[in-house]
C-alpha positions in Angstrom: 0.0 -0.2 0.0 1.6 3.4 -1.0 2.3 5.9 1.9 -0.1 9.0 1.0 1.4 12.3 2.4 -0.8 15.1 3.5 0.7 19.0 2.4 -1.9 21.3 4.0 0.6 22.6 6.7 4.0 23.8 6.0 5.9 21.0 7.9 4.1 18.4 5.9 4.6 19.9 2.4 8.1 20.0 3.3 8.4 16.1 4.4 6.6 15.5 1.3 8.9 17.5 -0.8 11.6 15.5 0.9 10.1 12.0 0.3 9.0 12.4 -3.3 12.0 13.9 -4.7 14.4 11.5 -2.9 12.1 8.7 -4.8 12.1 10.4 -7.9 15.8 10.9 -7.9 16.0 7.1 -7.2 13.9 6.9 -10.7 10.9 5.8 -9.0 7.4 7.1 -9.9 5.1 9.3 -7.3 1.8 10.6 -7.5 1.8 14.2 -7.5 -1.5 16.5 -7.6 -1.8 18.8 -10.4 -4.5 21.7 -11.2 -6.3 19.3 -13.6 -5.9 15.4 -12.5 -3.1 13.5 -10.4 -0.4 12.8 -12.3 2.3 9.8 -11.9 5.7 11.3 -12.3 8.8 10.3 -12.9 12.0 11.6 -14.0 11.2 12.7 -17.7 15.3 12.6 -18.5 15.8 9.1 -17.6 14.7 6.1 -19.8 14.5 3.8 -17.0 12.2 5.8 -14.6 10.2 6.7 -17.8 9.8 2.9 -18.3 8.7 2.2 -15.0 5.6 5.0 -15.8 4.6 2.6 -18.6 4.7 -0.6 -16.5 3.1 0.7 -13.7 0.1 2.1 -15.7 -0.2 -0.7 -18.1 0.4 2.2 -20.9 1.4 1.2 -24.7 4.5 2.5 -25.6 3.2 4.1 -28.4 1.0 6.4 -26.4 3.4 9.6 -25.8 4.0 11.5 -22.1 3.8 14.9 -21.3 6.5 16.5 -19.9 6.2 18.9 -16.8 9.2 21.8 -16.7 10.2 23.3 -13.3 10.2 26.8 -14.9 9.9 28.3 -18.4 13.7 28.5 -18.7 13.4 24.7 -19.5 11.6 25.2 -22.6 14.5 25.8 -24.9 16.3 22.9 -23.6 13.8 20.2 -25.0 11.9 22.1 -27.7 13.4 23.3 -30.9 11.2 26.0 -31.9 11.0 27.4 -35.3 11.6 31.0 -35.9 8.3 31.3 -37.4 6.5 29.8 -34.4 8.7 31.5 -31.6 6.5 34.7 -31.2 3.1 32.4 -31.2 4.6 30.5 -28.6 6.2 33.2 -26.1 2.6 34.6 -26.5 0.9 31.3 -25.6 3.1 30.7 -22.6 2.9 34.6 -21.5 -0.9 33.8 -21.7 -1.6 30.2 -20.1 1.7 29.4 -18.5 1.7 28.1 -15.9 -1.4 26.6 -16.5 -3.6 23.8 -17.9 -2.2 24.2 -21.7 0.2 21.9 -23.2 2.4 22.7 -26.2 3.4 20.1 -29.0 6.5 21.4 -30.6 9.5 19.8 -32.3 11.8 18.1 -29.9 15.8 18.8 -29.0 18.0 15.5 -28.6 17.5 15.9 -25.0 14.2 14.7 -24.9 14.4 10.5 -24.7 12.6 8.7 -27.0 10.2 7.1 -24.8 8.7 10.2 -24.1 7.7 11.0 -27.3 7.2 7.1 -28.3 10.0 8.1 -31.1 8.1 11.0 -32.6 9.7 14.6 -33.6 7.7 16.1 -31.1 7.3 16.6 -27.6 4.4 17.8 -25.3 5.5 20.3 -22.9 3.5 22.2 -20.0 4.3 24.0 -16.8 1.9 23.6 -13.9 0.3 25.9 -11.5 -0.5 23.4 -8.7 1.3 24.9 -5.7 2.3 21.4 -4.2 3.6 20.0 -8.0 5.5 22.8 -8.6 7.4 23.2 -5.4 8.0 19.2 -5.9 9.5 19.6 -9.6 11.6 22.6 -8.4 12.8 21.0 -5.9 13.6 18.1 -8.1 15.4 20.5 -10.5 14.5 18.6 -13.7 11.3 18.0 -15.8 8.8 15.3 -14.9 6.8 13.3 -17.4 3.5 12.7 -15.6 0.3 11.0 -17.2 -2.6 10.7 -15.0 -1.9 8.2 -12.3 -4.3 5.6 -13.0 -4.5 2.4 -15.1 -4.1 3.0 -18.9 -7.6 3.9 -19.9 -9.9 3.8 -16.6 -11.2 7.1 -15.5 -8.5 9.6 -14.6 -7.5 10.6 -10.7 -8.7 13.9 -9.0 -8.4 12.8 -5.7 -5.6 10.8 -3.6 -8.1 8.2 -3.1 -8.7 7.9 -6.5 -5.2 7.2 -7.3 -5.1 4.9 -4.1 -7.8 3.1 -5.8 -6.1 2.9 -9.2 -2.4 1.9 -8.3 -2.5 0.4 -5.1 0.7 -1.9 -4.7 2.0 -0.2 -7.6 3.5 2.8 -6.0 5.7 3.8 -3.1 4.1 7.0 -2.7 1.0 9.7 -3.1 1.2 13.2 -2.3 -2.1 14.8 -1.0 -2.9 18.0 -2.5 -6.4 17.9 -2.2 -8.9 17.5 -5.1 -7.8 19.0 -8.6 -9.2 22.3 -9.4 -10.0 21.6 -13.2 -10.7 17.6 -13.0 -10.0 17.6 -16.6 -6.6 17.0 -18.4 -4.6 20.0 -20.2 -5.7 21.4 -23.4 -3.3 20.0 -25.8 -2.0 22.2 -29.1 0.1 21.4 -31.8 1.9 24.6 -33.0 3.1 24.9 -36.4 3.5 27.0 -39.2 1.8 30.1 -37.3 -1.4 28.2 -36.5 -3.0 25.8 -33.8 -4.3 22.7 -34.2 -6.3 21.0 -30.9 -5.2 17.3 -30.2 -7.2 17.1 -27.2 -10.0 19.4 -25.7 -9.4 20.8 -22.2 -9.8 23.7 -19.5 -8.1 26.6 -22.2 -11.3 26.6 -24.9 -10.9 27.0 -28.6 -12.3 30.4 -28.2 -9.7 31.6 -26.1 -6.8 29.7 -28.1 -8.2 31.4 -31.2 -7.4 34.9 -30.3 -4.0 33.9 -30.9 -3.5 32.3 -34.0 -5.9 30.7 -36.8 -7.3 27.2 -35.6 -6.8 24.3 -38.3 -7.8 20.9 -38.2 -5.6 17.8 -37.3 -5.6 15.2 -39.6 -5.2 11.9 -37.1 -2.0 10.0 -37.7 -2.4 6.1 -37.2 -0.5 6.6 -33.8 -1.3 9.2 -31.2 1.0 12.4 -31.2 -0.6 13.3 -27.7 -2.1 11.7 -24.7 -5.8 11.5 -24.9 -6.1 10.9 -28.9 -6.7 7.3 -28.8 -10.7 6.6 -29.6 -11.2 4.5 -25.9 -10.0 6.3 -23.0 -11.1 7.5 -19.6 -13.5 4.7 -19.6 -15.2 3.2 -16.1 -15.4 -0.3 -15.7 -19.1 -0.5 -15.8 -20.1 0.0 -19.8 -21.3 3.4 -20.4 -23.5 4.3 -23.0 -24.3 8.3 -24.0 -28.1 9.2 -24.0 -29.6 11.7 -26.0 -32.5 14.0 -24.8 -35.4 11.7 -25.3 -33.9 8.6 -23.9 -33.3 8.7 -19.8 -36.8 7.7 -18.7 -36.5 4.3 -21.4 -32.9 3.7 -19.7 -34.0 3.5 -16.2 -33.9 0.5 -14.2 -33.1 -1.0 -10.7 -29.5 -1.9 -12.2 -28.5 1.2 -14.0 -26.8 4.5 -13.3 -27.4 7.7 -14.4 -24.6 10.9 -15.2 -27.2 13.8 -15.6 -26.1 16.9 -16.5 -28.5 19.3 -14.5 -31.0 17.3 -13.2 -32.8 13.5 -12.8 -35.8 12.9 -14.7 -38.8 13.1 -12.5 -39.6 9.9 -11.0 -36.7 7.9 -12.6 -36.1 4.7 -11.8 -32.4 4.6 -12.0 -30.4 3.3 -8.9 -27.8 5.6 -8.9 -27.9 9.3 -10.1 -25.2 11.6 -9.7 -25.6 15.4 -10.9 -22.9 17.4 -12.9 -24.1 20.8 -12.2 -27.5 21.7 -10.7 -26.8 25.4 -11.6 -25.9 24.3 -15.1 -22.2 25.4 -14.9 -19.8 23.6 -17.1 -16.7 24.5 -14.9 -18.3 22.7 -12.0 -19.4 19.9 -14.4 -15.7 19.3 -15.7 -14.3 19.7 -12.2 -16.6 16.9 -11.1 -16.7 14.6 -14.4 -14.4 11.8 -13.2 -15.2 11.8 -9.4 -18.8 11.0 -10.2 -18.4 8.9 -13.0 -16.2 7.2 -10.5 -18.9 7.2 -7.8 -21.3 5.7 -10.5 -18.5 2.8 -11.8 -18.7 1.9 -7.7 -22.2 2.0 -7.0 -22.5 -1.8 -8.2 -24.9 -0.9 -11.3 -24.7 -2.9 -14.4 -24.5 -0.1 -17.0 -24.1 3.7 -16.7 -25.8 6.1 -18.8 -24.9 9.7 -19.4 -26.4 12.5 -20.5 -25.0 15.0 -22.8 -23.7 18.5 -21.9 -23.9 21.8 -23.8 -20.8 21.6 -26.8 -19.7 24.9 -26.0 -16.8 26.0 -24.5 -15.6 23.6 -21.6 -18.6 21.4 -22.9 -16.3 20.3 -25.7 -13.9 18.7 -23.2 -16.3 17.4 -21.2 -18.5 15.6 -24.6 -14.7 14.6 -25.5 -14.4 12.4 -22.3 -17.6 11.1 -22.2 -17.6 9.7 -25.8 -14.0 8.1 -25.4 -15.4 6.7 -22.1 -18.3 5.1 -24.1 -15.9 3.7 -26.7 -15.3 0.0 -25.7 -12.0 -1.8 -27.2 
């Protein structure tokens, strides 16, 4: 069973930093909080440590990792930014770092092949979570940190979620409380003065469109960034997306419902979780994975999910629900 260390008091935080850094320097993965979801962190420049991430998560080696930087000065160490994109990258970094935006850029030779799955690009970000920030700075080198769960499963937004996912697989979980956004970062490919959104997230298309043209990305056979596989973020219990006319017909004593704003009147679902009674997409995003996990653990035989408005953060929520509903 992993040790779970609190961080609410300064002495607790310092003890957590010390233990986490010692394990990271020994090449071991540890679970850390970020502002998006909990990450399984390891030394991004150590191939042996990186391999332990893939083994712990049962993650395929063709799925690249995001690298979390200690500070902005590392950007040019790991990314070979073309001159034509330098101004755009700088503007995006100024606007959204630290925060939930990952930039996919040409890599330098310093980046191990395991991080990028052998691709010519690397995904980079700077976390705004104070606990993660303190640990990566104390470590003094970039950390790879995909979500701290078994591959393809629901992403963890609390330390307890990580324990349930990775109990017996990792030595340490640093508890930074529930995550702020509840959804993984927006991932953007920067290329020839334009942006392609590879994964929707907290930074919306509307926000990004203020900086450069948004162009569609033509999907490759293998992912160029995390979260691009068709099936992902899935509960063990089968999940089905509903349209507006279906909730009542899906209700039985053995089914659960992930509702948008309210449960159907007189419903017959065994278990109902509501994303946001106020109809707030930010609240829905922050609670999506936690409520999906509650339904998964409720004993129902099937889960049904209502759609949310597909604008702003709703695009990212629907991306996660569609992938969670895709089996295999």
